[in-house]
C-alpha positions in Angstrom: 325.6 117.3 169.4 328.9 117.1 167.5 332.0 114.9 167.7 333.9 117.8 169.4 331.6 118.4 171.2 330.4 115.1 172.5 334.6 114.9 173.6 334.7 117.7 175.2 331.7 117.2 177.1 333.5 113.6 178.3 336.3 115.3 179.1 335.1 118.1 181.2 332.3 115.3 182.9 335.5 113.1 183.7 337.4 116.1 185.1 334.7 117.2 187.2 334.0 113.7 188.8 337.3 113.1 189.3 337.5 116.4 191.4 334.5 115.7 193.4 334.4 112.2 194.2 337.7 113.0 196.5 335.2 114.7 199.4 333.2 111.0 199.0 336.4 109.1 199.4 338.1 111.5 202.7 334.2 111.4 204.2 334.5 107.3 203.9 338.2 107.3 204.8 337.7 109.5 208.0 334.2 107.9 208.9 334.6 104.3 209.0 336.7 102.7 206.5 340.2 104.3 207.4 342.9 105.6 205.0 345.0 101.9 205.0 341.6 100.3 203.5 340.0 103.0 201.5 343.8 103.1 199.8 343.9 99.8 199.2 340.1 99.3 197.9 339.8 102.7 195.6 343.6 101.6 194.2 341.8 98.3 193.1 338.9 100.1 191.4 341.5 102.6 189.7 343.4 99.6 188.2 339.7 97.9 187.2 339.4 101.1 185.2 343.0 101.5 183.5 342.8 97.4 182.5 339.2 98.8 180.9 340.5 101.6 178.9 343.6 99.4 178.2 341.1 96.2 176.6 338.8 98.7 174.7 341.8 100.4 173.0 343.3 96.8 172.4 340.2 94.8 171.0 338.8 96.2 168.2 335.3 96.0 168.5 335.7 97.7 171.5 336.7 101.0 170.1 336.1 102.6 166.2 338.2 101.6 163.1 341.5 104.0 162.6 340.7 106.6 160.5 343.8 108.4 158.9 342.4 110.8 156.8 340.0 112.3 159.2 337.0 112.4 156.8 333.6 110.3 157.3 335.0 108.5 159.9 332.8 105.7 162.2 331.5 106.7 165.4 331.8 104.9 168.6 329.0 102.6 168.8 326.7 103.0 172.0 328.5 99.5 173.4 331.9 101.1 172.7 331.1 104.5 174.3 329.1 102.6 177.5 332.9 100.7 177.8 334.1 104.0 177.7 332.1 105.9 180.4 332.4 103.0 182.9 335.9 102.7 182.5 336.1 106.6 183.0 334.3 106.1 186.1 335.7 103.8 188.3 338.8 105.5 187.7 337.3 108.8 189.1 336.2 106.6 191.9 339.8 105.5 192.6 340.9 108.9 192.4 338.2 109.6 195.0 339.7 107.3 197.3 343.1 108.1 196.8 343.8 111.5 196.3 342.6 112.6 199.6 344.2 109.6 201.6 347.9 109.2 200.1 349.4 111.9 201.9 347.9 112.3 205.4 348.4 108.2 205.5 351.7 109.4 205.1 351.3 112.0 207.6 350.3 109.5 210.1 353.7 107.2 209.8 355.3 110.3 211.4 355.3 111.0 214.9 354.8 114.7 214.6 355.5 115.9 218.1 357.8 119.0 218.7 360.7 116.6 220.2 360.2 114.0 216.8 359.9 116.4 214.3 363.1 116.7 212.1 364.0 116.9 208.7 363.6 113.2 207.5 360.1 113.6 208.1 359.5 116.7 206.1 362.0 115.3 203.4 359.6 112.3 202.9 357.0 115.0 201.7 359.7 116.6 199.5 360.5 113.3 197.9 356.8 112.7 197.5 356.3 115.5 195.6 359.3 115.3 193.5 358.4 112.1 192.6 354.5 113.3 191.6 356.1 115.9 189.2 358.2 113.6 187.3 355.3 111.3 187.1 353.4 114.0 185.6 356.4 115.1 183.4 356.7 111.5 182.4 353.2 110.8 181.6 352.9 113.7 179.1 356.4 112.9 177.2 357.1 109.2 177.6 353.8 107.6 178.1 352.4 110.3 175.1 355.5 109.0 172.8 354.6 105.3 173.4 350.8 106.1 172.7 351.6 108.3 169.2 354.3 105.9 167.9 353.8 102.3 169.4 350.2 102.0 170.3 347.2 103.3 172.5 347.5 99.7 174.1 351.0 100.0 175.7 350.4 103.7 175.9 347.8 102.8 178.5 348.8 99.2 179.4 352.3 100.8 181.0 350.6 102.7 183.6 348.5 100.5 184.1 350.9 97.9 185.2 353.0 100.4 187.1 349.7 101.1 189.1 349.0 97.3 189.4 352.4 97.1 190.7 352.6 99.5 193.4 349.7 98.0 194.8 351.2 95.1 195.4 354.5 97.0 197.2 351.6 99.1 199.0 350.6 95.7 200.3 353.8 93.7 201.3 354.8 96.7 203.4 351.7 96.2 205.4 352.9 95.4 208.7 355.0 98.3 208.7 352.3 100.9 208.6 351.0 102.5 211.2 347.1 102.6 210.8 345.5 105.3 212.6 341.6 104.2 213.3 338.8 106.6 211.7 337.8 109.2 214.2 334.9 110.5 212.4 333.8 112.6 209.7 335.0 116.2 210.5 331.7 117.6 208.5 329.8 116.0 211.2 331.6 117.7 214.3 331.7 120.6 212.3 328.0 120.6 211.8 327.6 119.4 215.6 329.7 123.0 216.8 327.3 124.8 214.8 324.1 123.6 216.1 325.9 123.8 219.5 326.9 127.1 219.2 323.1 128.2 217.9 321.4 126.5 220.9 323.7 128.5 223.3 323.9 131.7 221.5 322.6 133.5 224.8 325.6 131.9 227.1 328.1 133.8 228.5 331.9 133.0 227.6 334.1 132.8 230.7 337.1 134.5 231.3 339.2 131.8 232.2 340.0 129.5 229.3 340.0 126.9 232.5 336.3 126.4 232.3 336.3 125.8 228.3 334.3 122.3 227.9 337.4 119.8 227.6 337.0 115.8 227.0 340.0 114.0 226.0 338.3 110.5 225.7 336.1 112.4 223.4 338.8 114.1 221.3 341.5 110.8 221.5 340.7 109.9 218.0 341.4 113.5 216.3 344.3 114.4 218.2 346.4 111.6 218.2 349.5 114.2 217.1 348.3 116.6 219.7 345.5 118.7 220.4 344.2 122.4 219.4 344.3 125.0 221.9 341.5 127.4 222.6 341.7 130.7 220.5 340.5 134.8 220.7 340.6 134.8 217.2 337.0 136.1 215.5 335.6 136.8 218.8 335.0 139.9 218.2 332.6 138.5 215.0 331.3 135.3 216.7 331.3 137.1 220.2 329.3 134.3 222.2 328.2 132.2 219.2 330.8 129.4 219.4 330.0 127.0 222.6 332.8 127.9 224.1 331.0 128.3 227.5 330.0 124.9 228.6 332.0 124.6 232.3 333.8 121.6 233.2 331.0 120.2 235.0 328.5 119.9 232.0 327.5 116.8 230.6 328.5 116.1 227.4 325.6 116.0 225.0 327.0 116.3 221.0 324.1 118.6 219.9 324.1 120.8 223.1 328.1 121.2 223.9 331.1 120.9 221.7 335.0 120.6 222.9 337.5 123.1 221.8 339.0 120.9 219.4 336.2 120.5 216.8 335.1 124.7 217.7 339.1 125.8 216.9 338.8 123.8 213.7 335.6 125.6 212.5 337.6 128.8 213.2 340.0 127.5 210.8 338.1 127.0 208.6 336.3 130.6 208.4 339.8 132.4 208.8 341.1 130.5 205.5 337.3 131.6 204.0 338.4 135.4 205.0 341.8 135.2 203.5 
């Protein structure tokens, strides 16, 4: 494998891993860890990865020697490559916990009921995405300038220091945060809906929506900002395959009956899939 192919392969693997790990991070946060602790642990892992990359750029024996002429350059040793791969893996794992939780954790801090939804909450998200854009611009201009004209150590060290300070600031505000308890994995709930739908595929859907199965206690963890209502969308396509036909007096068994909220979640996913 040529040096260019090795570099390209490394970048591709890093990008693919960073795009996949948020699925794992979201699953962990929703299932048992919660968004707050997922963000903290993932941020620490991310900083460890950045520290590792910075150290590898500073210490001469952890990187190949400079090669200004770009001719007969010395390749990285096995140890140097492993240090780089471990550092990239740590940053990918950290990204997996940060990316799916930060925005949703911010949304948890606002009362999303109709009477309390004002412009201030939406202004927060405007500022958040504006800061994200400015951070990307800074990384592609200021940080790259430091790397090219000062040193790679400072070019990687400055973002590492800023990330570490952000963790400190996040922890200092812990008492002010609203921490939502994990409500279980959405993948498990959707699987329960599909299994329940198959088991009750011959059931007749009641004409009165009030007869559909409801369980406020069961749905409490996933409906802190309001419950989803029954929808007639996809009714002609799905017919009776969705488990909407269990009356109120049914006993709740997760793989036999499903409440309206997770069933509507599945409908929303199907609607996006069609779009």
